[in-house]
C-alpha positions as CSV (number, residue, x, y, z in Angstrom):
1,M,9.6,17.3,23.4
2,I,12.7,15.9,21.7
3,I,12.4,13.2,19.0
4,H,15.0,11.7,16.8
5,D,14.7,12.0,13.0
6,L,15.7,9.3,10.6
7,T,19.3,10.5,10.4
8,T,19.6,10.2,14.3
9,R,19.6,14.0,14.8
10,S,17.6,15.4,17.8
11,V,14.8,17.7,17.0
12,D,12.9,19.8,19.7
13,L,9.3,20.4,18.8
14,P,6.2,21.7,20.6
15,T,3.9,19.0,21.8
16,S,1.0,20.2,19.6
17,K,3.0,19.1,16.5
18,I,4.0,15.7,17.8
19,G,0.9,13.8,16.7
20,G,1.0,14.8,13.1
21,L,4.8,14.5,12.8
22,A,4.6,11.0,14.4
23,I,2.3,9.8,11.6
24,F,4.6,11.5,9.0
25,V,7.8,10.0,10.4
26,S,6.1,6.6,10.7
27,S,5.1,6.7,7.0
28,I,8.7,7.6,6.0
29,Y,10.1,4.9,8.3
30,L,7.8,2.2,6.8
31,K,8.7,3.2,3.2
32,Q,12.4,3.0,4.0
33,K,12.1,-0.2,6.0
34,H,10.1,-2.1,3.3
35,M,12.2,-0.8,0.4
36,K,15.1,-2.6,2.1
37,S,13.6,-5.7,3.6
38,Q,10.4,-7.7,3.1
39,K,8.2,-7.4,0.0
40,V,5.0,-5.4,0.0
41,W,2.0,-7.5,-1.1
42,F,-1.3,-6.2,-2.6
43,V,-4.0,-8.9,-2.2
44,T,-7.6,-8.5,-3.5
45,G,-10.5,-10.4,-2.1
46,A,-8.7,-10.7,1.2
47,S,-11.5,-10.9,3.8
48,K,-12.2,-14.6,3.5
49,G,-11.1,-17.9,1.9
50,L,-7.7,-18.2,0.2
51,G,-7.2,-14.4,0.3
52,L,-7.6,-14.3,4.1
53,N,-5.3,-17.3,4.7
54,L,-2.7,-15.7,2.5
55,V,-2.9,-12.3,4.3
56,K,-2.6,-13.9,7.7
57,E,0.4,-16.0,6.7
58,L,2.1,-13.1,5.1
59,L,1.8,-11.0,8.3
60,D,3.0,-14.0,10.3
61,Q,6.1,-14.0,8.1
62,D,6.6,-10.2,8.6
63,Y,5.7,-9.2,5.1
64,S,3.8,-5.9,4.5
65,V,0.3,-6.3,3.2
66,V,-2.2,-4.2,1.5
67,A,-5.5,-6.1,1.6
68,T,-8.7,-5.1,-0.2
69,S,-12.3,-6.1,0.4
70,R,-15.8,-4.8,-0.3
71,T,-15.9,-3.8,3.4
72,K,-12.9,-2.6,5.4
73,Q,-14.6,-3.7,8.6
74,A,-14.4,-7.3,7.5
75,L,-10.7,-7.1,7.2
76,E,-10.2,-5.3,10.5
77,D,-12.4,-7.8,12.3
78,E,-10.2,-10.7,11.0
79,I,-6.8,-9.1,11.2
80,G,-6.9,-6.2,13.7
81,D,-4.5,-3.3,13.7
82,Q,-0.9,-4.0,12.7
83,E,1.8,-1.6,11.5
84,N,2.6,-3.5,8.4
85,F,-1.1,-4.0,7.4
86,L,-3.2,-1.6,5.3
87,P,-6.8,-2.7,4.9
88,L,-8.7,-0.9,2.2
89,E,-12.4,-0.9,1.2
90,V,-12.4,-1.2,-2.6
91,D,-14.9,-1.9,-5.3
92,I,-12.7,-4.0,-7.6
93,T,-15.0,-3.3,-10.5
94,D,-14.6,0.5,-10.2
95,D,-11.5,1.5,-12.0
96,S,-11.1,4.8,-10.2
97,D,-11.6,3.1,-6.8
98,V,-8.8,0.7,-7.7
99,A,-6.6,3.6,-8.8
100,R,-7.1,5.3,-5.4
101,A,-6.3,2.1,-3.5
102,V,-3.1,1.7,-5.4
103,L,-2.0,5.2,-4.7
104,S,-2.9,4.7,-1.0
105,A,-0.7,1.6,-1.0
106,I,2.2,3.4,-2.6
107,D,1.9,6.4,-0.3
108,Y,1.9,4.2,2.8
109,F,4.5,1.6,1.9
110,G,6.4,3.3,-0.9
111,R,6.1,0.3,-3.3
112,I,4.2,-2.8,-4.3
113,D,6.2,-5.9,-5.0
114,V,3.6,-8.6,-5.4
115,L,0.0,-8.4,-6.7
116,V,-2.4,-11.2,-6.0
117,N,-5.6,-11.0,-8.0
118,N,-7.8,-13.2,-5.9
119,A,-11.1,-11.4,-5.8
120,G,-13.9,-13.3,-7.5
121,Y,-17.0,-15.4,-6.9
122,G,-18.7,-18.5,-8.3
123,Q,-21.8,-18.2,-10.5
124,T,-23.9,-21.2,-11.5
125,G,-26.6,-21.6,-14.0
126,T,-26.7,-22.8,-17.6
127,L,-26.0,-20.4,-20.4
128,E,-29.7,-20.2,-21.3
129,E,-30.8,-19.6,-17.7
130,L,-28.4,-16.8,-16.7
131,S,-29.5,-13.2,-17.6
132,D,-27.3,-10.7,-19.3
133,L,-26.9,-9.0,-16.0
134,E,-25.9,-12.1,-14.1
135,A,-23.3,-13.1,-16.7
136,R,-21.8,-9.6,-17.0
137,R,-21.6,-9.2,-13.3
138,N,-19.5,-12.3,-13.0
139,F,-17.1,-11.0,-15.7
140,E,-17.0,-7.6,-14.1
141,V,-15.6,-9.1,-10.8
142,N,-13.6,-12.1,-12.0
143,V,-12.1,-10.6,-15.2
144,F,-12.3,-6.8,-15.3
145,G,-11.5,-6.5,-11.5
146,S,-8.2,-8.2,-12.1
147,L,-7.5,-6.0,-15.2
148,N,-8.2,-2.9,-13.2
149,A,-5.6,-3.9,-10.6
150,I,-3.0,-4.8,-13.2
151,R,-3.6,-1.6,-15.1
152,H,-2.7,0.6,-12.1
153,I,0.0,-1.6,-10.5
154,A,2.0,-2.5,-13.6
155,P,3.4,1.0,-14.1
156,H,5.0,0.9,-10.6
157,M,6.5,-2.5,-11.2
158,R,7.9,-1.4,-14.5
159,R,9.6,1.5,-12.9
160,Q,10.9,-0.7,-10.1
161,Q,12.1,-3.2,-12.8
162,S,10.8,-5.9,-10.5
163,G,7.6,-7.5,-9.2
164,H,5.4,-10.6,-9.3
165,I,1.8,-10.8,-10.4
166,F,-0.3,-13.8,-9.4
167,N,-3.6,-14.2,-11.1
168,I,-5.8,-16.7,-9.4
169,A,-7.9,-18.6,-12.0
170,S,-9.3,-22.1,-11.4
171,I,-8.9,-25.5,-12.8
172,G,-12.3,-24.6,-14.3
173,G,-10.3,-22.2,-16.5
174,L,-8.5,-25.1,-18.1
175,A,-11.3,-27.8,-18.0
176,G,-14.7,-26.2,-18.4
177,N,-17.0,-29.3,-18.9
178,Y,-19.1,-28.7,-15.8
179,P,-22.8,-28.3,-16.4
180,A,-24.1,-25.1,-14.8
181,F,-20.6,-23.6,-14.4
182,G,-20.2,-22.4,-18.0
183,V,-20.2,-18.6,-17.3
184,Y,-17.9,-19.0,-14.3
185,C,-15.5,-21.2,-16.1
186,S,-15.4,-18.8,-19.0
187,T,-14.3,-16.0,-16.7
188,K,-11.4,-18.2,-15.6
189,F,-10.5,-19.1,-19.2
190,A,-10.4,-15.3,-19.8
191,V,-8.0,-14.9,-16.9
192,A,-5.8,-17.6,-18.3
193,G,-5.7,-16.0,-21.7
194,F,-4.8,-12.5,-20.6
195,T,-2.3,-13.9,-18.1
196,E,-0.3,-15.7,-20.8
197,A,-0.1,-12.4,-22.7
198,L,0.8,-10.5,-19.5
199,A,3.7,-12.8,-18.8
200,V,5.5,-12.0,-22.0
201,E,4.5,-8.3,-21.8
202,M,6.0,-7.8,-18.4
203,E,9.0,-10.1,-18.7
204,P,11.3,-7.4,-20.3
205,F,10.8,-5.3,-17.1
206,G,11.9,-8.0,-14.7
207,V,8.3,-8.7,-13.6
208,H,7.2,-12.3,-13.1
209,T,3.7,-13.5,-13.8
210,T,2.1,-16.7,-12.5
211,L,-1.3,-18.1,-13.5
212,V,-2.6,-20.2,-10.7
213,Y,-5.1,-23.1,-11.4
214,P,-6.4,-24.1,-7.9
215,G,-8.5,-27.3,-7.5
216,Y,-11.1,-27.6,-4.8
217,F,-10.0,-25.9,-1.5
218,R,-11.8,-26.1,1.8
219,T,-13.1,-22.5,2.0
220,D,-16.6,-21.0,1.9
221,F,-16.4,-20.5,-1.9
222,L,-19.1,-23.2,-2.4
223,S,-21.3,-22.1,0.5
224,E,-24.9,-21.0,-0.2
225,G,-24.0,-17.5,0.9
226,S,-21.1,-17.2,-1.5
227,L,-22.0,-19.3,-4.6
228,H,-24.5,-17.4,-6.8
229,T,-27.2,-19.5,-8.5
230,A,-29.5,-18.6,-11.4
231,A,-32.3,-16.2,-10.5
232,N,-34.6,-18.0,-13.0
233,P,-33.7,-21.7,-13.2
234,I,-35.3,-23.8,-15.9
235,A,-36.7,-27.2,-14.7
236,A,-35.6,-29.0,-17.9
237,Y,-31.9,-28.7,-16.9
238,V,-31.8,-31.7,-14.6
239,T,-28.1,-32.4,-15.0
240,A,-27.2,-28.8,-14.1
241,R,-29.3,-28.9,-10.9
242,E,-27.7,-32.1,-9.9
243,N,-24.2,-30.7,-10.4
244,E,-25.1,-27.6,-8.4
245,A,-26.5,-29.8,-5.6
246,T,-23.4,-31.9,-5.6
247,H,-21.2,-28.9,-5.2
248,L,-23.3,-27.2,-2.5
249,H,-24.1,-30.3,-0.4
250,Q,-21.4,-32.9,-1.0
251,I,-18.2,-31.2,-2.2
252,H,-18.6,-28.1,0.1
253,G,-16.9,-28.8,3.4
254,N,-15.2,-31.9,2.1
255,Q,-12.7,-30.3,-0.4
256,A,-9.4,-32.2,-0.4
257,N,-7.1,-29.1,-0.4
258,D,-6.0,-27.0,2.6
259,P,-6.1,-23.2,2.0
260,Q,-3.3,-22.7,4.6
261,K,-1.0,-24.8,2.5
262,A,-2.0,-22.8,-0.6
263,A,-1.0,-19.6,1.2
264,T,2.4,-20.9,2.2
265,L,3.0,-22.3,-1.3
266,L,2.2,-18.9,-3.0
267,I,4.7,-17.2,-0.7
268,E,7.3,-19.8,-1.6
269,L,6.7,-19.3,-5.3
270,S,7.3,-15.6,-4.9
271,T,10.8,-16.3,-3.6
272,L,11.9,-18.3,-6.6
273,E,14.3,-16.8,-9.1
274,Q,12.3,-18.3,-12.0
275,P,8.8,-18.9,-10.9
276,P,6.3,-20.8,-13.1
277,V,4.0,-19.1,-15.5
278,H,1.4,-21.9,-15.2
279,F,0.9,-23.5,-11.8
280,L,-1.5,-26.2,-10.9
281,M,-2.5,-26.2,-7.2
282,G,-3.8,-29.4,-5.8
283,E,-3.7,-33.1,-6.7
284,D,-7.2,-32.8,-8.2
285,A,-6.1,-29.9,-10.4
286,Y,-3.2,-32.0,-11.6
287,E,-5.4,-35.0,-12.5
288,L,-8.1,-32.8,-14.2
289,A,-5.4,-31.0,-16.2
290,K,-3.8,-34.3,-17.4
291,N,-7.3,-35.6,-18.4
292,K,-7.9,-32.4,-20.4
293,I,-4.5,-32.7,-22.1
294,N,-5.1,-36.3,-23.0
295,M,-8.6,-35.6,-24.3
296,L,-7.5,-32.7,-26.4
297,T,-4.5,-34.6,-27.8
298,A,-6.7,-37.5,-28.8
299,E,-9.2,-35.2,-30.5
300,I,-6.5,-33.3,-32.3
301,E,-5.1,-36.5,-33.7
302,K,-8.5,-37.9,-34.6
303,W,-9.3,-34.9,-36.8
304,K,-5.8,-34.2,-38.0
305,S,-6.6,-34.9,-41.7
306,Y,-9.3,-32.4,-41.7
307,T,-7.3,-29.8,-39.7
308,V,-4.3,-29.8,-42.1
309,S,-6.5,-29.8,-45.3
310,T,-7.1,-26.0,-45.4
311,G,-3.8,-24.9,-47.0
312,F,-3.3,-23.8,-50.5
313,E,-2.2,-26.5,-53.0
314,Q,1.5,-26.4,-53.5
315,S,2.4,-25.8,-57.1
316,V,4.7,-28.3,-58.7
């Protein structure tokens, strides 16, 4: 059989070698194609919610996508088989597993241009109620999972002298005064903190960083199968139970924001020459952020005389 190599020469090979060579040539073709055209995206937590909407929109716009989930089958069921789609089963909390996934992505596409740290889950329960295991597990996924992805993808972006990292936090990472959501909000405050440092660390290498504060989006994030509740609730925390019930039974299914619009917006941000470091997503996020800024400003000014009283006395 005669095939054409990537330089247009004809090569005559025995049929027995065609299958393996076809895979090899396809891999080289994809690497060359995507180094010259559309960006390659690496999206964690991609089997549902905002992550799934983003992956579908990216593929519709002919981007190349590496998508990770706890189960590869979930990704294949939702997306199917596409040339520019690489589904990977990854435990985001396992550093070595993340490292293997990144190497697989580089081997398949030749580069990674955009990282979206989207994997995470909600955990409710007051600080007293939640066990050490429950609290740590939420941090393992929401915080250390993102750090694992950054640790292994940043070197490739530095070498490329280009890239964009989106860390998906939550408006709860800016305003954390929600009873029963203290541990979850603290994971998102952590994401916000390290993202601000990451932005200035990666800037000299031409890599952009965007911290995303989403408001309430109509996904299954608040469904009873997705939102984790305290294993050992304490009856005295009436306000916490009321807030949980409000989120599970009133807010869920009625969120004001469209995840499809969020996906389109993230892609648009990735095309900007100077994208934002902080980005509020949703009118509710905007209002909550303004309220937090106003409250913080008022409290800072109220206690200013105490705040500025700690310095050494100036000698005359």
